[in-house]
N, C-alpha and C positions, 0 to 999 in steps of 0.2 A: 503494499500500499504506499504509494508515494504522492503526497500532495505538496507541491512546492509553492510556497508563498512568494509573494512579489519580491521581498527583500532577499530571498534565497535563489532566485532565478539565475543571476549571473554566475553564482558558484556551481549550480547544477549544470549550466552549459559548459563551464570551463572543465568539468571532470564528471561527465555523465556516467551512470552505472551501466557497464556493458550488458547486464542482463535485461536492461530496459529497451524493449523493442517497439513500444508504441507511445507516443507523446502527444499530448493535447495542449496547445497553447490557447489561453482564452483571457478575457478581460475587457475592459472599456477602452483600451488604447490600441485600435486597430493596427496603426503603424507599427507599434512594438511587437504585436502579435506576429505580424508578417516578417518583421526583421529577425526576431528570434527563431521563427521556424525556418527561415533561409539559412541562417547560422548553424542551427541544429542539423539541417539536411546535409550541408556541405561538411560538417565535422563527421557525421555518421559515414558518409561515403568514404571519407579519407581514413576511417578507422580500420577498413578491410583491405585485404591484399589478395587479390587485385581490388582496386577501389570499386565502391559500389556505384550502380548506375541511377542517376537522379532522374525520376519520372513525375510529372504532374498530372493528376487525374481529378476531374471535377464533374459536376452534374452532367454537362453535356456529353462527356465520354461514357458515363455510366448509362445514359439514355440509349446510346448505341450498343453498349455491351454491359448489361447489369452485373455480370459476374466478374468484371475485370479486377476489381480490387482483391478479391479472393484468389483468383488465378495468379496474379503477379506476386502477391505476398506469400502464397502457399507453394509456389513452385521453386525447387532447388535450381539454381542457375547453373547450366552446363558449361558456360564459358563466362569469364569476368566475375565480378563481385556480386553481392546481393542487390535486390531492388531497394531503392530508398524512395518511397512513395510520399508525395507531398499533396495533400488535399485540403478542402475548405468545406465546412458544414453548409448543407443546403437541402434541396428537396430529396436527394438520393443518399447524401452522406449524413446519415442520422445515427443516433444510439443504436437503434435497432439493426441498421445495416452493419455497424462496426462491432456489435457485440459478439458474433461468432469468432471474429479475428482476435479481438482483445481479450476474451475469456477463455479462448481455445488454447492460447499460449503455444501456437504452432506456426508462428511468424518465421518465415525464412529470410524476410527482408525487414525493413524498419518503416513504420508507419508514423507520418507526422501530420497532425490535424490542426487546422486554424479554426477556432471557434469565436463566438461573440462573447458578450459580457454575461456569463453563465451564472445562475445563482447556486448556492451550495446544494440545494436539493434537486438540480436538474439531472436527468438520466445520463447524459453524455459525460458530465463532469464526474459523477458518481462511478460510472463504468471505468474511467481511467484511473480514478483514485484507489479504487478497490482491487484492481488487477495487480497481480505480483510482477507482471512484466510491462507494466505501463506507468505513466506519470501524467500528472496534470499540473501545469505551470501558469501561474497567475500573472497576468500582464496589465498592470494598471499605470495611470499617468504618472510620468517621471516626477520624482521629488527634486528639490533643490540640488541635493547631493548627486543624484543621478544625471542630472543636467549639467552639472559642472564637470562630471567625468566626461560625458559626451562632447562638451565644448572643447575641453583640454585635448581629447583625442583627435577631434577634426582640425583644431587649430595647429597642433603638433604635426599632424599629418600633411598640412599645407606648408609646413616649413615656417610658421609664424609664431608669435607670441601674443598674448592678450592682456592688458592691464586688470587690476582686480576691480576697478570701477566698471570697466567695459563688461567684465565677466558677470558681475552682479546685475548690470542693467539688462544683459542678454538673458540671464536666468529668469528675471521677472516677466519676460515676454514669451517664454516658451513653456512646454510642458503637457498640453492637452493630447497630443498625438506625436509619437516619435518620429513618424515620417515627416510631418510638418515641421518639427523641430529641426530635422536634419536640412530640410529645404531652406529654412531661414538662415541657418549657419552657413550653408553653401552660398546663399545669396550675399551675405556679409563678406564672406571670403572673397567673392568674385568682385564685390564693390571695392575692397581694400586693394586689390590688384597687387602691384610690385612692393607695396610697404611690407615690413617684416613684423611690425606691431600694430595690434588693434587697439584703439583708444575708444572712450566712451562716445566721442564725437562721431566716430564712424557708426556705432550702433545707432545713435539717434538720427544721423543723416539717412539711414536706410528706412527708417519708419515713416516719415512724412515730410512736407515741406512747410514753408512759412504760412502759406495760405491756408493749410489745414490747421496749423496751430492757432491761427487767428480764429477759425470757426469753432475749434475746441474751446477757446476761452469763452466764447459766448455760451455754447451748449452747457458747459460745466457750470457757469455762473448761474444760468437759468434753472438748472435741475438742482442747484444747491440752495436756490431761495435767495440769492443775492441780486435783488431787483435793480439797484443802482448801477452795479457792475455790469449786468447783463445787457442793460440799455446803452450803457457807455460803450462797451465793446461792440455792440451791434452798429452803433453810429460810427465808430472809428473804422470798422471793416468796410461799411459802404462808402465812406470818404476816401478810403484806399482803392476803391474800385471793385469791391466785392458785390456780386449781384444779391440783392435781398432774397430773391428765390433760392439761392444757394445756401443762404442762411437757414431758410425754413427747412430745406432738405437735410441739411447738417443736423439740425435740431431733431428731425425726425428720425434719422439714424441713430442718434444718441439715445433717445427715448425708446426705440426699438430694442436697443441692446440692453438697457436697463429693465425692459419688460421681459426679455428672454431670461436674464439672469435671476430676476425677482421670481418668475415663474418656476425656475428650475429649483430655486430654494424652497418655494412652497410645496414642490413635489417630494422634498426630502434631501436634496443635495445640500452639502455644506456651502456657504457663501464662498469659502476658498476654493473648493473644487469648481464651482460654477464660474468664477473669475478665471481660473486657470484654463479652462475650456473655450474661453472666447476666442474667435477667430475674425478679423486679425486681432492680435493680442493687444492688450492696453499698454501704453507707454508706462514704464515703470514709475515715473513721477506722477501718474494719474491715478494709480491703483488704489491708494488710501481714500482719495476723494470720491472715486466711483464706488468703492465699497460703502462708504458713508451714505452715499444717495440711495444705494440699494436697500440700506437698512431703513431710511426714512419713508421712501415711496412703497406704497402697496400695490399689489397687481391691479385691483379695481381702479385706483386713482391714476395708474400709468395707463390704462385702457382708456380712461377719460381724457388724459393728456394727449394720447395718440389720436383720438377723434377730434380734439381741438386743432391739433397740428395738421391733420388731413384737410379739415375745413379751411384753415388758412392758406394751405397750399393751393387749394382749388381757386379761392378768392383771389389770391395774388396773380395766378395766371390770368385772370379775367380783368384784373383792375388796372393793369398797366403802370401808369406812373404812381399809383397809391400803394404798390408793393413794399416800399420802404417803410411807410407807416405800419403796414400790416405786419411786417416782420418784427418791427420794435414792440408793437402791441402784443405779439404772440409771446415773445420772451419774457416781456413784462407779466403777462398773465400766468405763464408757467411758473415763473419765480414766485408769484403771489400764491399759487396753489400750494406750495411748499409749507406755508404758515399754516394752512388748514391741515395738511397731512402730518406735520411734525408736532403741531401744537405750540401754544404760546411760549416764546423765548428760546425756541430751539433754532429757528431759521433767521439768519440776519444777512 
């Protein structure tokens, strides 16, 4: 019986038990599930002499040949190494389908399965956890320590170094999905180009431009209940050439993100997990302010705010020269709503 917890996964992958012939990778981080399944498949193939043969089998293959998994994994290879079969749960790849293979303990090859976010009592997870020749490996969103390891590995692999401030800034923006985290780091490495050291200014430069920051100052002020600041920032942005309709759309995007995070918290997720799963990720300097807004705003009030924003967007498109006044009235009204949401004395 092998149930590998998230913090034990790397140690398991580094030195897997040779008697383990079937491994299930599951969890909320689909990118990490895929990455670990790929690493396991390559390591398993290299373990044999001659090396094992890597084969991918999914629902479409089993539609054409329903017995293929059983045949491939139950046949002793005449030439070459054993079959290393990698598959993903689906219509045909289920606990019922895999049960004869995992419980029969007659695997001539190695079975690697990628699953979703399985609960402890789900049949597929229990099947792999209880079998003496199988293991179930949990893959959940990276913590700060995991992300720092990933960043160091990729930066070192590119022949670069990264300052502590830059690393901390990057950690704050990553974590919901390993594949997305890798993509963001690769984008940063490409941006830095021939430089040998990554600084916090490089991390910040990849995230957004000056125009986006100006719009964010408006939306954050409105959502925080800072009436005077919201109106002032709105006027400043318009004077600098920003379109009032862009301000309304930016405000809509901000409140939509608040609504998604607040709804996730209402469904039982922790605020930290909900924030970490945001894409695109929050700027590390905005995290605390956004979290405070999530605590103040309720889902019903955010729904009401989004309805108000939609009405303003429609009116602004039809109003022409009045759209500037409408954008100011919108951010002012939203900021005033915070006083009703938070109660007296909390919003300033």
